[in-house]
N, C-alpha and C positions, 0 to 999 in steps of 0.2 A: 628772730622775730619767728614766731608760732604758726603754724597752716595745718588746716587739716588734710589732707593727702588728695584727697579726691577734688573737695572744691577748690583747690589751689591747680590743679591740674586742668579745670575748665577754663582757667586764665589763658590756657596755650593751646585751646583747642584753634585756635586761628594759621597755627602752622599747617601748612598744606599738608594733607594727605598723602601726598606724591612724593614727597622727599622720603630720605630712607627711614629716618628717624627725628625724634625731637631733639631741640640742640643741647640736651643736657642727658646726662645718662639716668640721672634718678626719675626723671618724667616718662622713660620707656618702663620703669618697673610693673612686673607681671608674675602674680597676683600683686597689685596693690598692697601694704601695708596698711594695719588699722591707723596708725600714729606716725607722722613724721614731721621733724622739724630742722627746718634748715639754718646753718651756721654761716659765718663768712671761714674765708680760707679751703683751702686742700689739703690733702695727704698723696704729697709727690711720691710714687714708685721710684726706686732703684733698683741697681742690683747687689745690696745688702739687704734688702726687704727679708724680713724673718716672721715666723709664722710661730708662737709657742701654746701649747696644751701641757693638761697637769699629769704629771707622771703615773698618773693610776688611771687615764685615759682611758676610753671604750674602743673598742675595735670600728664601733663608727665612727666613733670622732679622730680616731686615727687613718682612716680611711680617707672622711670627708676633707678633713686638710690637705694630705697630700693630694688628694685630686682637685682641690681649690688652687694647691700651687702649680699643679701641671696645667690646668685650664688657664689659669692668670699669664704664663710664663709665653704659651703657646698664643694667645691674643696679643700680648704685647711684644712677645721677640724679646724679654728683656732675659740674660745669661746670671740667672741668682746665683748665689753664692751659696745659699743654706735650698737647697732643693727637697729638703723634706723637714715635716716640722720638728720643733725642738723642745725641749723640755723646759717647762713655766721655771721650774724650780734655780733652775741653769742660767735662764735669760729672762729674768722677769721685765725686762725693758724690751721685750718683743717688738716688733711693728703690731703685728695682731698676737692680741691674749686673748684666751680663752676661759671660763670661769662656767662649771655646772654643779650641779648638785649631787645628780645620780645617773644610772644607768635608768632608760623610760624603756617601760614594758608594751609591746605591742598590743595593746588590748584599746578597749574604747573606754575614752573619755580621759585618756594621757594628756598629762601638761607638753605643748609643743609650743607654749611660748619662746619669746627671745626677746635682747635690747639689746642694739647693737647702737655703737656711737664711735662717730668719728671724728679725730680732731687733728691737726697738723702733725700732730708729735707719735700719736699712738689711738691702735684701732682695737675696740674692747667689744668682746661679746660675751653677753652673760645669758644663763638659761639655767632653769629647773633642773631638766633632763638636759643629756647628749640630743634626742631627738628635737629639741631648738636650736642647738647647734648647728645641726646640720644644715635646717631650714636659713640659719642666720647666712651660713656661708652661700646659699643659693643667692640670697639677697643682694647680698656685698658683690660677687661675682655680677651680678646686673649693674651694679652701682660704677662698676669702671666706666673710666670715662679718658677724653682725651684732648689735645691742643695740638698744635702742628709740632711740638717740641717735647712731650711729655706726656705720662700715663698719671693718671690720679683718682681719687675719690675725691667728692664734694664733703666738706666738713657737714655733719647733720647728726639726729640722734633719731632713731625708730626704734618702738615699742609695738610688739607684734603677739599674735598670739590666731589660731583661726577661728571662724564662726560654726563652722561644726567638724564634728569629730569623726565621721565617716566622709572621705573624700576620693573617691574610686575611679578607676579604670577595668573595665571589664574585656577579656581577649577571648574570643573563640578558635579554641583551638582544634574544632572538631570539624567544622565544615571545609577548610582549609588549615590542614597542619602550619603550628607554626614554630619554627625549630627554635631551638634554647636562645642562640644568636640574636633572635629578633624578640624573644622575652626579654632579653636582659638589657637591650638599648634601649625597651621602652620603658622600662624600670627605670634606666637613669634618665630618660628625658620626663616620666613623673613625679620625680625630685622635682625638677624643674619647674611643674606647675605646683605642687607642695601637696601634691595627691597622696596620701598614705594607705591606700587599700589596692591589694592588685585581685581581682577577680578573674579566677581561671576556670573557663568552660571548657571542660575536659571530655564530655562524651555528648553524642547527641545520633540522630540516625544516620550521620556519615563517617562516622567513626568513635570508636573510643580509643582515647587516647593515653592512659596512664597503666601502667603496667601493674597487674594484681598478681599476689605469687599464689592465693589460694587458685586463681581460674586463668591460667597462661594463655586460654584459648580466647580470653578478651580481647589479646592485644592480637596473637598470632591468625585470629579470623575476621577481624572487626577493626583492624588501623592499617589496613593495606602497608604494613612494616614500618608506618609513621606513628611512633608515637614517644613515650617519655619513660624511661627507664626509674627507677626509684631512688638510684644514685642522682639522677638528674634533677629531679623533684625535690630533693636535697639539698642540693646546688642552688638549686634557683630561689629556694627560700631564705636560707643565707645570704644570697645575692641582696637578694628584697628587703630582708632583715639589717643590713650593711648600710641600706638607704634608708632607715626609717618605716620600712614598707611592709604591712602585714598581707599574707595569703589567704585568701579563701577559695577552697577548691568547690569546681559544682560537677555533680553526678547529675542527669536530667533524669527525674523516675515520676511517676508511672509511664508518660508518653515522652517522645519523642526517643525512643528505644530500639530501634531497628537494629544499631550496630550492636547492644546489649544481648540484642534476643538471636542475633547471629551466629554469635557467640555460645546463646546459653536459651535454646530456642523452648527447654522443657519449661520456663517458668511464664509463657507467653499466653494470653489469652487466646489465642489462636495456636491451634497444634499445626506449624506447616515449618519449612525449610524457608529462613531469612536471607537475603542479600544486603550490602550495604545498600545505602541511598546516595543516589549519584545526581538528585537533582534539589533544588532549593524547595522548601514548603512545609506544610503540614502532614503528617503521616499517622496510620491506623496504627501499628504495633505498639501494644502494651502489655504491660506485666500484669501477669494475674493477681489480683490483691486477694483471692480466696485461696490460692496456695499455699500452705505451711510451707515448700519448699523456697518461696519468693525468698520471704522473711530471713531462710537462713541464708541462703544467698547475699542476699543485700548485707546482713549481720555480717559476713567475710570481709566483702568489699569493704564497707565503712570500719569494718575494725581495722584495715591496716592504712585505709586514707586517715584516720583519726589518729594514727602512729606517725604520720608523716607530715600532717600539720598544726602546728602547736597553738593556731589563731582557734578561739574559745566556739567560732561557726562553722557547718557545714552547708554549702546550700545545696538543695535537693529538687531545684529545679521546680515540677511538679505544675510546669502551664501548656496551656495549650492540648491538652487531654482530650478529646471530644469522644469518645469512649463507644466508638462504634463495634469497636470487637468484644466490648463487654456487653452491646444490646444484642447481639449476635449468639452469642455463647447460652445457652438453656442453664448449665452448671451456675455459670456465675450469676445469672437470672433469677435462679432459686436460691440461692446464696442470701442474695438484698432481701429476698419476701421472708425468709427467715429471720434474717436480724433486722428488721424492721426499716431497711435502708430504701426510703422515697427514691433517690434519684442517683444519676451518675456522681454527683458532687458530692453528695451524703457517701458514697462508696469508696470515694478518694481522699475523702476525709477520715474514713476507717483506716485506709492505707498511710495516711500522713501520721495519725497518730500511733500505729505501731510503729513508723519510722522512727519519730522522736522519740519513743524507748530505747531503741536500737541507739541512737545518738547518745542518748545518756546517759545509757550504759558505758559508754567511753569518752563521757566526760565532756561533751558536746552539745554546740544548743543546734538547732532548725532554722536554718534561712530560706526563704522558697520566694517565687514568683506569686505576685498576688491572689491566684486562685487557691492558696494554701489556708488563706484568711478565712474561717467558717467559727462559729460560737465555741466548736468541740475541741478547737486548735488552742494548746495552753498559751498563757500570755508572754510565755521564754521566748516563742518565734519570731523573730525577725521577718518581717512582711518587704517585700520587694516592689514597689509600686511602679507600673510599666503602662497601662493602658487607662481607657478612658478618657473624659473629659480633665483638661490640669484642674489639677486640685481635688475635684470632688474624690477621687479613689483616695488620696491620700489624706485628707480631712475625715475621712470614714474611718480609714485606719487607727489614725490616732488618736479619734475618740473612741474607738474602743478599746483601747487601753494597751496596743500593740506598738512597738517599737515598729519603726518604719526607715528606709532607703528608697530614694526617688530617683526614678530611671525616666522617666515619662517625661518627655523635655532633652532628654542628653543624650538620644540615639544620633549615634555621630554617625552610624552604618548607613542612614535616611538621605545623607548629604545633604542636607540643611547650613545653609549658611551657618556663621561663628554667632550671629547677632539671633538667629532665634535662639541658641543654647544660652546665650547670654542673659535674654530677656527673660528664663524662666525664673521662675521666683518659687522659694522653698517654702515659702508661708503664705498658703493659699489667699489671695484676696476675698473677703468678704465672708470667710470660712469662720471667724470669731473664736479664734482659738484660746484656750485660757494659757499661760505659765507653764503649767503642765503636762497640755498637751503640744505645746508647742517643743517640748523637752524631748519628746517621744520622737521628734523626725531629727534623725542622728547625722543626714547630710544627702550627697548624693552619688549617683557611679555614671558615667559614661560605660555606653554600652557600644562592644565594636562585632557585631556579628559579622560572619567571614564567607556568608556565602558570593559574595562579588570580590574580593578580596583576596590576594596570595601571599607569602612571605615578600615579593617582590612592590606591591603594592601597598601593604598596609598601615606604612608609615604614613604615606600621603592622604589616607582615610582618617587617622587619629589625629594626626598634628597639620598645621599649628592650631587648630581648632579647640581642642581640648585643654589650651593653656587658658582658656576665654570661659571654658566649664572650671576649671583648676581657682581660677579667681572668684567665679560664683561663689565654690565653696568655702574658701577659706577666706576673702573679703567680705564677701556678700556684699557688695555695694547696693545704696541707696538709691543710685541715679544708673542710667544706662547711656552714656553718651558713646554712642557708636563709632562715630568716626575717631575719635580718641582712643577706642579701646582698639579698631583696626590699625591703628598708627601704633599703638604696642605690641599688639599679637604679631603685624609683620616685623617689627625690629627684634623682638625677643625668636620669633619662629626659626630665621636664620643662624642664629646661635645652636640652633639642636644638632645642625651637621655635625658640631665637634664629639658629637655622645655617638654618633652615627645614625645618625638618622637619615633617613633617604629619600623626606620628601620632596627636596629641590634635584638633587642628582636624579632621580630616577624617572624623572619627567623629560631630561634631554635624554635618557637610555631609550626612551618608549621611543620617540621622535626621532632618533637616528634609527631605530629598525624599520617605523614607517617610510621614512625616507632613502632608505638603505644605504646612509652615510653621506647624504646629499647635505648642504647648508640647511638648516631648520629655523632658520630666524622667521621667517613666516609660520612656521607650525607653532613655534613657541609662542608668537603674538596673538595666533589662534587660541590657543590652550587658556590665554588668561582672558579670554572675551567667551568662554564656552564651560559650563558646569554637567556635571553626568546627570541625568536624569534622575529626579528625585524620589524619595517615598516609594521605592522598589520599582518605581516603574521601566527602568532598565530592563527587569526582567520577565516584562509582561507587555511592552512593546514591540513584540513579532519576535525577537531571539530569545530563546529559555537557555539560559547558561547551566552547563554542567560543571561538579566539581573540577573537571580537566577539561574545560572549556579553556580558549586562548584569554588571557589578561593581561596582552600586552598591544590594547589598543586604543585609539586615540581618547576615548572616554576616561581610559586610565589615566591618559596623562593630564585629564583635568580634575581641576579641585572644586571643593564645593563654594567654594570664595573664588570665584575669579577677578585676579586679582587688577585689572586693567578697566572690567567692567564696573569695578568698585569705585576705582579712581575716577572714572568719567563721570559714575552717579555723583558725586560729592562736586564734581567740576560743575554739572548741571544747575545742583541746588546752588552754588556760590555763583552761577551765573542768573538764576532767575532773583537772587536774593540784591544783587548789584549789577542790569545788563550793560555792564560797560563795555568797550571794543576790548580791551585786557582779558579778560573773562571769557568772552567770544574767541578771541584766538587762540586759546588754550583747548577750548574743545573742536575747532575746525583741524587743530592740528592733529587730533585724531582721524577725524573725518578724512582728511586728504590720505592718511594713512592705512585706513581702511579701504578707500577705495582701489587702492592698487594690489589689494591682497589675489586676487583673482589673478592678475598678469604676473603677479610673483610666484605663483606655480604652476604656472606653465611653463618655468624655464627648468625645473625639474624633471629629471627622465622620471617617465611614470611608473608604475605598476599597480596591483591591484589594488591594495591600500589605500595609496596614495590617490589612488582614482574616485574613492570615496568622501574624499575631504574637498574635491573640486566644486561638487554644490553650495556646500556653506561656506567656501571664499568669495566662490561668484555671487552667491543670494545678497553676500555683505557687503561686496563692492557696490553693488547695484544700489544697495539700500543707502550707501555713505555717499554715492553719486546724486543722488535725488535731495540728500541733506545738504552736500556741499553748496550745490544749485539754490536752496529754499534758504540757507545762511546768506547769501548775497543780497543786501538791501536794494538793490535795483532789479533784483530776480522778477520776471512775467511769470505770473501762476496762473494757473485756469483750472477748469475742471477738469480736464483730460491730463494735467499734472497730478491732480489730487488722487484721480481713479489711477494714474498708476504707480504713487507712492505707494498707495494702500495695499495692491496688490505685490510689491516690491515689500512691503513690511510683512503681510501675511506670510512669503515664501521665504524670510529672511529667518522668521521665527518658528519654522515646522522646523521638529526635531530630526537630526539627521543624526545617523550613527551612533545612535543613544546618548547624543549630548542637546542642547539647546543652548542658542543664544542669551547670555545673561543680563541684557541689553534694556530687556522691555520696559520697564518701570522708566527709568531717564530717558530714553527716544520717544517714548509715549509723551512725557511731560515736553519734551522738548518739538516736537513737531507738533503739539497742541499750540504752545507759544509761539512758534513762528509763521505757524498757519494763521493763526488769529489777529497778527498784525497784518495780514494781508487779507482779511476779509473774509476767510474759511474757517470752517468747523471742522474739526476731526472727530473722528470715531475709529476706533481700533478695525 
């Protein structure tokens, strides 16, 4: 039988979101392959399992095949006889047989397609390049299935290729430094999401994080001793290349330059002694675009960077320069009049064009945030779209003839739910783009700015949500079945732990720290109902976080997608569609559990951090108590009860400790439904 994968999965959306996963492994694939055709039968695993690759297999294929075997045996517990890939020439009848034509180049528009065929006798992987082989192994691992007595792969064939050539993740290592180990484990996770571009944000107001031999003071004075040596940079680039991932560095200029000017104040627009910035925000220190020395310094910096990074592009930032230091500098104002530059945007374009020629000298192309897009900028520049109304800036960019990468809609540091990112469209509706204009949209990039994350918490802010972005960029599905998406997201998300991703484990560490190693079951339950304040409100709600502030608080244990709140929301949807006793019973189970939260925390020995959580648990318990009463068929409801319910509702949804209760929509719907049955209207 033949099925298009996405349509076929819709049939299975009746499976409860509360289950750990779908019944069959192929239903949990993420990203979804472009085409999947199911057949009867299974390939059953045993200890004689073998993988064969060509004698001339690339380093990339050798590493991918070996890691596949390791992860497979760890998941199954099988003690296989052959723990490494064998030679295809010597073992043509191996269980997994790999064929491909050539080594792929880590540049744009490379062939990343693959075909995967599973029969009861053999599994075949075929691809044009070794990049396709690497992705095929990731898909195959997700297809691992089992019953009570064996592990197996369902017989099927998959033909798969990416929708977009640029599928990226940016990690900001400037605001909070991210050690090499953090970068590497996230590169491993990127491969699971079939992402192929790592954008490394290496400089900002809070730090300059890459050693430059021509200017050792950049790391001596502007890094707090936290930076990457050039040997470490090369190591990470090779590690990424082994996984089919290219690396693009970002040195942010002319703004976001406090760190750079702390080390090299002579090229500043305002002459003063600078110090590293410890706060989040937009700051004034800016390079002087009228000073010839500025370009001599940048030439030396970018010459070294160009020699380290093989990818064709270098990201120069170029964003959020308010030009205040330019406005206050009489010499710069005189220069602008002399050159006929009407405003700061034109002055920055003057700077960017000169910098573009420097990059061109070292055989690199410029990428920058959308502020660099001006009529004077060469069309070879790659525009990184990040702001404005959805689709407007992207449309303007590609209609102007520039290639574009979209991050507007993929800002994962905003702590928006995965559903928001998943619904972001790369071909803007109502834009009326031609085929050629659509071709200028290279793809997208998740952006992890690090003002509010440390190496300890960053994984939980990237994963598992970025799996949803990976699917948008690889599969670009036409539909957005959110329940099905979350089902697969959580099913694949827990597998990331085997790669060292700490998004699950470190929640427990933080909660044990808060409870001082007491029972954390109630705190865990609370953390699955609350989400950190979204849209940078956490840094604007009374507490201002510096780069050295504590990030082991309750908000850091909560995710952008509160799991139990999501599950409860889907239960309410089911109940409203079918308001029977069984669906109601599932809802009441949650309400009764929440009603006891206040008492549960009282049983713990208190401390100042734990004490901060008591109002949250108490307010949720009071609201749950009201709802339990309201759920009863014979409950007596009067105006006094409704007023008390409104008061408890308002208190429960007040922001506490930089988090908010993620139940507002389903509870509002549920209360309105139950009150209407008893003759009362509801308004929040």
